[in-house]
C-alpha angles and dihedrals in degrees: 000000000000090000091053090050091052092050090051088054091052091049091048090051091050092052091051092047093049090059089059099048113128122232111281105244111213101201100148122091124223105216093199098056097018089232132130124245142170122245128214094274090052091053092050091047089056098048112019098084093048092048093051092048089058094046097257130131132185124224126181109186123175110240138179131240118222089258091058098257117133130229141176116243113203109202129180110202127195124214088246088069093252120125130202115239110289123244117219132200123183119237112229113248126231098035122143116242095265093051091044090058090048090048093051092050092048095045094047092052094044092049093046093050091048094050093046095039096239118149127212140168129259110300143216093233089063091053091049089050088057089055095243123140124202091261089056097052115131113277116249106254113249117238115249114267114270113260114238112254117249111250111263115239115251113260115256115269133210124199125189149086124310117238099184147331118228126195106227100175111020110255093351116061130029134182120218113203123200125217090261095048099266110153128211127178128211141171095197119100092207089062089051092050094054094044094046092052089059099047111124093004135105090244112127118222127201116211122190110200146162135213117256126212088266090054093250122142107244118194120242094175138357116199139155113263117254084241098064100199139032117268 
């Protein structure tokens, strides 16, 4: 019963400390993912003062399993002598000294953040633990080659004599009428000039056009035919 009481005191102290944690400043840059992250010192800077005020300290000793493997034990101890349940993370075996140091730093920070419930982004220590240097970072996948665009069909063309040119909206919209009643609309004065010059004459005009949403024929170009007069 006394042990349960002590643990409740430790939990209560942890809750109070958590309310006082400072913002976690992510001022380190991960060159592999181009993201920012906080290292172990940053995490302690955010939480250490609040933990001490509530009578809590953090220890992270390296211990051995019965089979010889090593692990980091993250323990939060209260001044009463009670400790919250420890969190353990195995240390990878077979690392050279440099990678072992990187692994310890990474695992301590990861364990501390997990115990305290502090989130962070992907980190450089994790990349070092994988044995990758900045020059060995994964290559950015190349986008697939652009597919050649299918050739666009030529716009429909009309060739014939001009019967008349009507002004539909003064100074804005004109209607060009062929000798057989075909109608073409345009808003370009240069189209009107070419068509008007051929009204009542044997001059053949070529009109390139497209269909509008209202099914009208709208002029793209209006030019004299290469063959100037009707056969």
